Every structure is written in structure tokens, then in C-alpha cells.
mmJSON file of the N, C-alpha and C atoms, coordinates in Angstrom:
{"data_MODEL":{"atom_site":{
"group_PDB":["ATOM","ATOM","ATOM","ATOM","ATOM","ATOM","ATOM","ATOM","ATOM","ATOM","ATOM","ATOM","ATOM","ATOM","ATOM","ATOM","ATOM","ATOM","ATOM","ATOM","ATOM","ATOM","ATOM","ATOM","ATOM","ATOM","ATOM","ATOM","ATOM","ATOM","ATOM","ATOM","ATOM","ATOM","ATOM","ATOM","ATOM","ATOM","ATOM","ATOM","ATOM","ATOM","ATOM","ATOM","ATOM","ATOM","ATOM","ATOM","ATOM","ATOM","ATOM","ATOM","ATOM","ATOM","ATOM","ATOM","ATOM","ATOM","ATOM","ATOM","ATOM","ATOM","ATOM","ATOM","ATOM","ATOM","ATOM","ATOM","ATOM","ATOM","ATOM","ATOM","ATOM","ATOM","ATOM","ATOM","ATOM","ATOM","ATOM","ATOM","ATOM","ATOM","ATOM","ATOM","ATOM","ATOM","ATOM","ATOM","ATOM","ATOM","ATOM","ATOM","ATOM","ATOM","ATOM","ATOM","ATOM","ATOM","ATOM","ATOM","ATOM","ATOM","ATOM","ATOM","ATOM","ATOM","ATOM","ATOM","ATOM","ATOM","ATOM","ATOM","ATOM","ATOM","ATOM","ATOM","ATOM","ATOM","ATOM","ATOM","ATOM","ATOM","ATOM","ATOM","ATOM","ATOM","ATOM","ATOM","ATOM","ATOM","ATOM","ATOM","ATOM","ATOM","ATOM","ATOM","ATOM","ATOM","ATOM","ATOM","ATOM","ATOM","ATOM","ATOM","ATOM","ATOM","ATOM","ATOM","ATOM","ATOM","ATOM","ATOM","ATOM","ATOM","ATOM","ATOM","ATOM","ATOM","ATOM","ATOM","ATOM","ATOM","ATOM","ATOM","ATOM","ATOM","ATOM","ATOM","ATOM","ATOM","ATOM"],
"id":[1,2,3,4,5,6,7,8,9,10,11,12,13,14,15,16,17,18,19,20,21,22,23,24,25,26,27,28,29,30,31,32,33,34,35,36,37,38,39,40,41,42,43,44,45,46,47,48,49,50,51,52,53,54,55,56,57,58,59,60,61,62,63,64,65,66,67,68,69,70,71,72,73,74,75,76,77,78,79,80,81,82,83,84,85,86,87,88,89,90,91,92,93,94,95,96,97,98,99,100,101,102,103,104,105,106,107,108,109,110,111,112,113,114,115,116,117,118,119,120,121,122,123,124,125,126,127,128,129,130,131,132,133,134,135,136,137,138,139,140,141,142,143,144,145,146,147,148,149,150,151,152,153,154,155,156,157,158,159,160,161,162,163,164,165,166,167,168,169,170,171],
"type_symbol":["N","C","C","N","C","C","N","C","C","N","C","C","N","C","C","N","C","C","N","C","C","N","C","C","N","C","C","N","C","C","N","C","C","N","C","C","N","C","C","N","C","C","N","C","C","N","C","C","N","C","C","N","C","C","N","C","C","N","C","C","N","C","C","N","C","C","N","C","C","N","C","C","N","C","C","N","C","C","N","C","C","N","C","C","N","C","C","N","C","C","N","C","C","N","C","C","N","C","C","N","C","C","N","C","C","N","C","C","N","C","C","N","C","C","N","C","C","N","C","C","N","C","C","N","C","C","N","C","C","N","C","C","N","C","C","N","C","C","N","C","C","N","C","C","N","C","C","N","C","C","N","C","C","N","C","C","N","C","C","N","C","C","N","C","C","N","C","C","N","C","C"],
"label_atom_id":["N","CA","C","N","CA","C","N","CA","C","N","CA","C","N","CA","C","N","CA","C","N","CA","C","N","CA","C","N","CA","C","N","CA","C","N","CA","C","N","CA","C","N","CA","C","N","CA","C","N","CA","C","N","CA","C","N","CA","C","N","CA","C","N","CA","C","N","CA","C","N","CA","C","N","CA","C","N","CA","C","N","CA","C","N","CA","C","N","CA","C","N","CA","C","N","CA","C","N","CA","C","N","CA","C","N","CA","C","N","CA","C","N","CA","C","N","CA","C","N","CA","C","N","CA","C","N","CA","C","N","CA","C","N","CA","C","N","CA","C","N","CA","C","N","CA","C","N","CA","C","N","CA","C","N","CA","C","N","CA","C","N","CA","C","N","CA","C","N","CA","C","N","CA","C","N","CA","C","N","CA","C","N","CA","C","N","CA","C","N","CA","C","N","CA","C","N","CA","C"],
"label_alt_id":[null,null,null,null,null,null,null,null,null,null,null,null,null,null,null,null,null,null,null,null,null,null,null,null,null,null,null,null,null,null,null,null,null,null,null,null,null,null,null,null,null,null,null,null,null,null,null,null,null,null,null,null,null,null,null,null,null,null,null,null,null,null,null,null,null,null,null,null,null,null,null,null,null,null,null,null,null,null,null,null,null,null,null,null,null,null,null,null,null,null,null,null,null,null,null,null,null,null,null,null,null,null,null,null,null,null,null,null,null,null,null,null,null,null,null,null,null,null,null,null,null,null,null,null,null,null,null,null,null,null,null,null,null,null,null,null,null,null,null,null,null,null,null,null,null,null,null,null,null,null,null,null,null,null,null,null,null,null,null,null,null,null,null,null,null,null,null,null,null,null,null],
"label_comp_id":["UNK","UNK","UNK","UNK","UNK","UNK","UNK","UNK","UNK","UNK","UNK","UNK","UNK","UNK","UNK","UNK","UNK","UNK","UNK","UNK","UNK","UNK","UNK","UNK","UNK","UNK","UNK","UNK","UNK","UNK","UNK","UNK","UNK","UNK","UNK","UNK","UNK","UNK","UNK","UNK","UNK","UNK","UNK","UNK","UNK","UNK","UNK","UNK","UNK","UNK","UNK","UNK","UNK","UNK","UNK","UNK","UNK","UNK","UNK","UNK","UNK","UNK","UNK","UNK","UNK","UNK","UNK","UNK","UNK","UNK","UNK","UNK","UNK","UNK","UNK","UNK","UNK","UNK","UNK","UNK","UNK","UNK","UNK","UNK","UNK","UNK","UNK","UNK","UNK","UNK","UNK","UNK","UNK","UNK","UNK","UNK","UNK","UNK","UNK","UNK","UNK","UNK","UNK","UNK","UNK","UNK","UNK","UNK","UNK","UNK","UNK","UNK","UNK","UNK","UNK","UNK","UNK","UNK","UNK","UNK","UNK","UNK","UNK","UNK","UNK","UNK","UNK","UNK","UNK","UNK","UNK","UNK","UNK","UNK","UNK","UNK","UNK","UNK","UNK","UNK","UNK","UNK","UNK","UNK","UNK","UNK","UNK","UNK","UNK","UNK","UNK","UNK","UNK","UNK","UNK","UNK","UNK","UNK","UNK","UNK","UNK","UNK","UNK","UNK","UNK","UNK","UNK","UNK","UNK","UNK","UNK"],
"label_asym_id":["A","A","A","A","A","A","A","A","A","A","A","A","A","A","A","A","A","A","A","A","A","A","A","A","A","A","A","A","A","A","A","A","A","A","A","A","A","A","A","A","A","A","A","A","A","A","A","A","A","A","A","A","A","A","A","A","A","A","A","A","A","A","A","A","A","A","A","A","A","A","A","A","A","A","A","A","A","A","A","A","A","A","A","A","A","A","A","A","A","A","A","A","A","A","A","A","A","A","A","A","A","A","A","A","A","A","A","A","A","A","A","A","A","A","A","A","A","A","A","A","A","A","A","A","A","A","A","A","A","A","A","A","A","A","A","A","A","A","A","A","A","A","A","A","A","A","A","A","A","A","A","A","A","A","A","A","A","A","A","A","A","A","A","A","A","A","A","A","A","A","A"],
"label_entity_id":["1","1","1","1","1","1","1","1","1","1","1","1","1","1","1","1","1","1","1","1","1","1","1","1","1","1","1","1","1","1","1","1","1","1","1","1","1","1","1","1","1","1","1","1","1","1","1","1","1","1","1","1","1","1","1","1","1","1","1","1","1","1","1","1","1","1","1","1","1","1","1","1","1","1","1","1","1","1","1","1","1","1","1","1","1","1","1","1","1","1","1","1","1","1","1","1","1","1","1","1","1","1","1","1","1","1","1","1","1","1","1","1","1","1","1","1","1","1","1","1","1","1","1","1","1","1","1","1","1","1","1","1","1","1","1","1","1","1","1","1","1","1","1","1","1","1","1","1","1","1","1","1","1","1","1","1","1","1","1","1","1","1","1","1","1","1","1","1","1","1","1"],
"label_seq_id":[1,1,1,2,2,2,3,3,3,4,4,4,5,5,5,6,6,6,7,7,7,8,8,8,9,9,9,10,10,10,11,11,11,12,12,12,13,13,13,14,14,14,15,15,15,16,16,16,17,17,17,18,18,18,19,19,19,20,20,20,21,21,21,22,22,22,23,23,23,24,24,24,25,25,25,26,26,26,27,27,27,28,28,28,29,29,29,30,30,30,31,31,31,32,32,32,33,33,33,34,34,34,35,35,35,36,36,36,37,37,37,38,38,38,39,39,39,40,40,40,41,41,41,42,42,42,43,43,43,44,44,44,45,45,45,46,46,46,47,47,47,48,48,48,49,49,49,50,50,50,51,51,51,52,52,52,53,53,53,54,54,54,55,55,55,56,56,56,57,57,57],
"pdbx_PDB_ins_code":[null,null,null,null,null,null,null,null,null,null,null,null,null,null,null,null,null,null,null,null,null,null,null,null,null,null,null,null,null,null,null,null,null,null,null,null,null,null,null,null,null,null,null,null,null,null,null,null,null,null,null,null,null,null,null,null,null,null,null,null,null,null,null,null,null,null,null,null,null,null,null,null,null,null,null,null,null,null,null,null,null,null,null,null,null,null,null,null,null,null,null,null,null,null,null,null,null,null,null,null,null,null,null,null,null,null,null,null,null,null,null,null,null,null,null,null,null,null,null,null,null,null,null,null,null,null,null,null,null,null,null,null,null,null,null,null,null,null,null,null,null,null,null,null,null,null,null,null,null,null,null,null,null,null,null,null,null,null,null,null,null,null,null,null,null,null,null,null,null,null,null],
"Cartn_x":[0.857,0.0,0.895,0.715,1.562,1.043,1.879,1.516,0.287,0.226,-0.886,-2.21,-2.232,-3.486,-3.886,-2.912,-3.217,-3.85,-3.279,-3.826,-5.264,-5.499,-6.84,-7.832,-7.412,-8.286,-8.631,-7.635,-7.887,-8.733,-8.519,-9.308,-10.775,-11.036,-12.416,-13.06,-12.288,-12.804,-13.177,-12.325,-12.601,-13.797,-13.949,-15.077,-16.41,-16.428,-17.694,-17.846,-17.13,-17.294,-16.722,-15.682,-15.12,-16.105,-16.804,-17.822,-18.964,-19.369,-20.426,-19.994,-18.76,-18.26,-18.197,-17.695,-17.619,-19.014,-19.979,-21.356,-21.948,-21.732,-22.255,-21.61,-20.318,-19.639,-20.195,-20.416,-20.957,-22.353,-23.199,-24.56,-24.491,-23.601,-23.455,-22.996,-22.012,-21.521,-22.547,-23.301,-24.33,-25.482,-25.775,-26.881,-26.469,-25.175,-24.682,-25.244,-25.304,-25.832,-27.328,-28.043,-29.487,-29.895,-28.941,-29.289,-30.011,-30.811,-31.648,-30.883,-29.714,-29.0,-28.105,-28.16,-27.214,-27.719,-28.95,-29.515,-28.702,-28.323,-27.556,-26.197,-25.52,-24.216,-24.343,-25.384,-25.576,-25.898,-26.726,-27.063,-25.827,-25.021,-23.787,-22.833,-22.677,-21.788,-22.31,-23.626,-24.211,-24.112,-24.142,-24.126,-22.764,-21.781,-20.465,-19.819,-20.027,-19.365,-19.951,-21.125,-21.769,-21.435,-20.718,-20.374,-19.198,-19.22,-18.096,-16.918,-15.73,-14.534,-14.396,-14.956,-14.824,-15.985,-16.943,-18.112,-17.701,-16.689,-16.302,-15.49,-15.069,-14.202,-14.986],
"Cartn_y":[-1.183,0.0,1.234,2.058,3.245,4.355,5.361,6.497,7.203,7.327,8.04,7.321,6.007,5.274,5.301,5.307,5.424,6.78,7.812,9.15,9.225,8.671,8.686,7.937,6.791,6.016,6.82,7.415,8.177,9.418,10.04,11.21,10.845,9.763,9.328,8.886,8.234,7.814,9.035,10.051,11.258,12.012,11.992,12.679,12.028,10.747,10.068,9.732,8.743,8.287,9.279,9.993,11.002,12.115,12.536,13.57,13.079,11.838,11.258,11.185,10.749,10.652,12.024,13.034,14.376,14.934,14.627,15.087,14.44,13.144,12.453,12.961,13.236,13.793,15.171,15.996,17.334,17.259,16.385,16.23,15.769,14.83,14.352,15.44,16.231,17.307,18.43,18.705,19.745,19.304,18.016,17.508,17.225,17.129,16.757,17.632,18.952,19.765,19.567,18.987,18.832,17.46,16.63,15.301,15.45,14.452,14.583,14.875,14.309,14.5,15.715,16.583,17.689,18.985,19.024,20.278,20.849,20.01,20.496,21.05,20.358,20.82,22.133,22.246,23.468,24.655,24.441,25.506,25.95,25.009,25.329,26.135,25.719,26.435,27.838,27.982,29.281,30.275,29.791,30.698,30.777,30.09,30.032,31.414,32.284,33.586,34.511,34.18,35.021,34.604,33.49,33.005,33.807,34.03,34.684,33.729,34.25,33.402,32.59,33.05,32.367,31.429,31.288,30.418,28.964,28.5,27.099,26.726,27.672,27.371,27.195],
"Cartn_z":[0.0,0.0,0.0,-0.976,-1.082,-0.176,-0.031,0.819,0.275,-1.047,-1.671,-1.432,-1.551,-1.337,0.138,1.046,2.469,2.767,2.161,2.343,1.821,0.648,0.064,0.949,1.467,2.359,3.604,4.237,5.457,5.179,4.028,3.663,3.467,2.771,2.562,3.879,4.735,6.042,6.875,6.895,7.669,7.103,5.788,5.162,5.51,5.758,6.013,7.497,7.973,9.356,10.366,9.986,10.894,11.159,10.114,10.279,11.153,10.946,11.775,13.237,13.482,14.855,15.523,14.806,15.379,15.666,14.8,15.014,16.258,16.422,17.606,18.891,18.85,20.033,20.347,19.327,19.546,20.162,19.65,20.19,21.64,21.934,23.311,24.265,23.843,24.704,24.856,23.799,23.886,24.785,24.827,25.637,27.086,27.352,28.691,29.819,29.717,30.818,31.061,30.114,30.242,30.745,31.15,31.662,32.996,33.388,34.587,35.88,36.078,37.34,37.397,36.415,36.333,36.96,37.405,37.907,39.069,40.027,41.181,40.751,39.859,39.385,38.608,37.798,37.018,37.917,38.926,39.861,40.633,41.063,41.798,40.913,39.665,38.753,38.451,38.355,38.013,39.168,40.41,41.562,42.248,41.734,42.373,42.483,41.519,41.554,42.619,43.146,44.153,45.576,45.731,47.071,47.622,48.924,49.585,49.612,49.54,49.523,50.793,51.907,53.179,53.489,52.571,52.824,52.98,52.283,52.316,53.543,54.327,55.49,56.753],
"occupancy":[1.0,1.0,1.0,1.0,1.0,1.0,1.0,1.0,1.0,1.0,1.0,1.0,1.0,1.0,1.0,1.0,1.0,1.0,1.0,1.0,1.0,1.0,1.0,1.0,1.0,1.0,1.0,1.0,1.0,1.0,1.0,1.0,1.0,1.0,1.0,1.0,1.0,1.0,1.0,1.0,1.0,1.0,1.0,1.0,1.0,1.0,1.0,1.0,1.0,1.0,1.0,1.0,1.0,1.0,1.0,1.0,1.0,1.0,1.0,1.0,1.0,1.0,1.0,1.0,1.0,1.0,1.0,1.0,1.0,1.0,1.0,1.0,1.0,1.0,1.0,1.0,1.0,1.0,1.0,1.0,1.0,1.0,1.0,1.0,1.0,1.0,1.0,1.0,1.0,1.0,1.0,1.0,1.0,1.0,1.0,1.0,1.0,1.0,1.0,1.0,1.0,1.0,1.0,1.0,1.0,1.0,1.0,1.0,1.0,1.0,1.0,1.0,1.0,1.0,1.0,1.0,1.0,1.0,1.0,1.0,1.0,1.0,1.0,1.0,1.0,1.0,1.0,1.0,1.0,1.0,1.0,1.0,1.0,1.0,1.0,1.0,1.0,1.0,1.0,1.0,1.0,1.0,1.0,1.0,1.0,1.0,1.0,1.0,1.0,1.0,1.0,1.0,1.0,1.0,1.0,1.0,1.0,1.0,1.0,1.0,1.0,1.0,1.0,1.0,1.0,1.0,1.0,1.0,1.0,1.0,1.0],
"B_iso_or_equiv":[0.0,0.0,0.0,0.0,0.0,0.0,0.0,0.0,0.0,0.0,0.0,0.0,0.0,0.0,0.0,0.0,0.0,0.0,0.0,0.0,0.0,0.0,0.0,0.0,0.0,0.0,0.0,0.0,0.0,0.0,0.0,0.0,0.0,0.0,0.0,0.0,0.0,0.0,0.0,0.0,0.0,0.0,0.0,0.0,0.0,0.0,0.0,0.0,0.0,0.0,0.0,0.0,0.0,0.0,0.0,0.0,0.0,0.0,0.0,0.0,0.0,0.0,0.0,0.0,0.0,0.0,0.0,0.0,0.0,0.0,0.0,0.0,0.0,0.0,0.0,0.0,0.0,0.0,0.0,0.0,0.0,0.0,0.0,0.0,0.0,0.0,0.0,0.0,0.0,0.0,0.0,0.0,0.0,0.0,0.0,0.0,0.0,0.0,0.0,0.0,0.0,0.0,0.0,0.0,0.0,0.0,0.0,0.0,0.0,0.0,0.0,0.0,0.0,0.0,0.0,0.0,0.0,0.0,0.0,0.0,0.0,0.0,0.0,0.0,0.0,0.0,0.0,0.0,0.0,0.0,0.0,0.0,0.0,0.0,0.0,0.0,0.0,0.0,0.0,0.0,0.0,0.0,0.0,0.0,0.0,0.0,0.0,0.0,0.0,0.0,0.0,0.0,0.0,0.0,0.0,0.0,0.0,0.0,0.0,0.0,0.0,0.0,0.0,0.0,0.0,0.0,0.0,0.0,0.0,0.0,0.0],
"pdbx_formal_charge":[null,null,null,null,null,null,null,null,null,null,null,null,null,null,null,null,null,null,null,null,null,null,null,null,null,null,null,null,null,null,null,null,null,null,null,null,null,null,null,null,null,null,null,null,null,null,null,null,null,null,null,null,null,null,null,null,null,null,null,null,null,null,null,null,null,null,null,null,null,null,null,null,null,null,null,null,null,null,null,null,null,null,null,null,null,null,null,null,null,null,null,null,null,null,null,null,null,null,null,null,null,null,null,null,null,null,null,null,null,null,null,null,null,null,null,null,null,null,null,null,null,null,null,null,null,null,null,null,null,null,null,null,null,null,null,null,null,null,null,null,null,null,null,null,null,null,null,null,null,null,null,null,null,null,null,null,null,null,null,null,null,null,null,null,null,null,null,null,null,null,null],
"auth_seq_id":[1,1,1,2,2,2,3,3,3,4,4,4,5,5,5,6,6,6,7,7,7,8,8,8,9,9,9,10,10,10,11,11,11,12,12,12,13,13,13,14,14,14,15,15,15,16,16,16,17,17,17,18,18,18,19,19,19,20,20,20,21,21,21,22,22,22,23,23,23,24,24,24,25,25,25,26,26,26,27,27,27,28,28,28,29,29,29,30,30,30,31,31,31,32,32,32,33,33,33,34,34,34,35,35,35,36,36,36,37,37,37,38,38,38,39,39,39,40,40,40,41,41,41,42,42,42,43,43,43,44,44,44,45,45,45,46,46,46,47,47,47,48,48,48,49,49,49,50,50,50,51,51,51,52,52,52,53,53,53,54,54,54,55,55,55,56,56,56,57,57,57],
"auth_comp_id":["UNK","UNK","UNK","UNK","UNK","UNK","UNK","UNK","UNK","UNK","UNK","UNK","UNK","UNK","UNK","UNK","UNK","UNK","UNK","UNK","UNK","UNK","UNK","UNK","UNK","UNK","UNK","UNK","UNK","UNK","UNK","UNK","UNK","UNK","UNK","UNK","UNK","UNK","UNK","UNK","UNK","UNK","UNK","UNK","UNK","UNK","UNK","UNK","UNK","UNK","UNK","UNK","UNK","UNK","UNK","UNK","UNK","UNK","UNK","UNK","UNK","UNK","UNK","UNK","UNK","UNK","UNK","UNK","UNK","UNK","UNK","UNK","UNK","UNK","UNK","UNK","UNK","UNK","UNK","UNK","UNK","UNK","UNK","UNK","UNK","UNK","UNK","UNK","UNK","UNK","UNK","UNK","UNK","UNK","UNK","UNK","UNK","UNK","UNK","UNK","UNK","UNK","UNK","UNK","UNK","UNK","UNK","UNK","UNK","UNK","UNK","UNK","UNK","UNK","UNK","UNK","UNK","UNK","UNK","UNK","UNK","UNK","UNK","UNK","UNK","UNK","UNK","UNK","UNK","UNK","UNK","UNK","UNK","UNK","UNK","UNK","UNK","UNK","UNK","UNK","UNK","UNK","UNK","UNK","UNK","UNK","UNK","UNK","UNK","UNK","UNK","UNK","UNK","UNK","UNK","UNK","UNK","UNK","UNK","UNK","UNK","UNK","UNK","UNK","UNK","UNK","UNK","UNK","UNK","UNK","UNK"],
"auth_asym_id":["A","A","A","A","A","A","A","A","A","A","A","A","A","A","A","A","A","A","A","A","A","A","A","A","A","A","A","A","A","A","A","A","A","A","A","A","A","A","A","A","A","A","A","A","A","A","A","A","A","A","A","A","A","A","A","A","A","A","A","A","A","A","A","A","A","A","A","A","A","A","A","A","A","A","A","A","A","A","A","A","A","A","A","A","A","A","A","A","A","A","A","A","A","A","A","A","A","A","A","A","A","A","A","A","A","A","A","A","A","A","A","A","A","A","A","A","A","A","A","A","A","A","A","A","A","A","A","A","A","A","A","A","A","A","A","A","A","A","A","A","A","A","A","A","A","A","A","A","A","A","A","A","A","A","A","A","A","A","A","A","A","A","A","A","A","A","A","A","A","A","A"],
"auth_atom_id":["N","CA","C","N","CA","C","N","CA","C","N","CA","C","N","CA","C","N","CA","C","N","CA","C","N","CA","C","N","CA","C","N","CA","C","N","CA","C","N","CA","C","N","CA","C","N","CA","C","N","CA","C","N","CA","C","N","CA","C","N","CA","C","N","CA","C","N","CA","C","N","CA","C","N","CA","C","N","CA","C","N","CA","C","N","CA","C","N","CA","C","N","CA","C","N","CA","C","N","CA","C","N","CA","C","N","CA","C","N","CA","C","N","CA","C","N","CA","C","N","CA","C","N","CA","C","N","CA","C","N","CA","C","N","CA","C","N","CA","C","N","CA","C","N","CA","C","N","CA","C","N","CA","C","N","CA","C","N","CA","C","N","CA","C","N","CA","C","N","CA","C","N","CA","C","N","CA","C","N","CA","C","N","CA","C","N","CA","C","N","CA","C","N","CA","C","N","CA","C"],
"pdbx_PDB_model_num":[1,1,1,1,1,1,1,1,1,1,1,1,1,1,1,1,1,1,1,1,1,1,1,1,1,1,1,1,1,1,1,1,1,1,1,1,1,1,1,1,1,1,1,1,1,1,1,1,1,1,1,1,1,1,1,1,1,1,1,1,1,1,1,1,1,1,1,1,1,1,1,1,1,1,1,1,1,1,1,1,1,1,1,1,1,1,1,1,1,1,1,1,1,1,1,1,1,1,1,1,1,1,1,1,1,1,1,1,1,1,1,1,1,1,1,1,1,1,1,1,1,1,1,1,1,1,1,1,1,1,1,1,1,1,1,1,1,1,1,1,1,1,1,1,1,1,1,1,1,1,1,1,1,1,1,1,1,1,1,1,1,1,1,1,1,1,1,1,1,1,1]
}}}
């Protein structure tokens, strides 16, 4: 297998399955904050800047 045919194979793979994989990863990451158990984490992250620095001590 020559270098050129390897390049062509990888290019075609990235154009088809690579795009599908990147799309699925993007959908998963975009949906991650909306999962059922994330409400507490999201609320904590949203209000963290309003906490006093000494609240945790």
C-alpha cells in the first residue's frame, strides 16, 4: 500500500465516518448539561461567583 493510497483512504474515512463521529460527540456534549442528574451541578456552577470566599471554610 503506497503512501498516496493510504492518504486517500484516510481522507475518505474522515469525510464520512469522521464527520459522523464528530457530530455524535458534539450532540453528546451539547446535551450533557441537560441530563436529569445535572440540575444540582448546574445551579452550583451558576451561583459560584456570588459566594463569599470564606463560605467554604
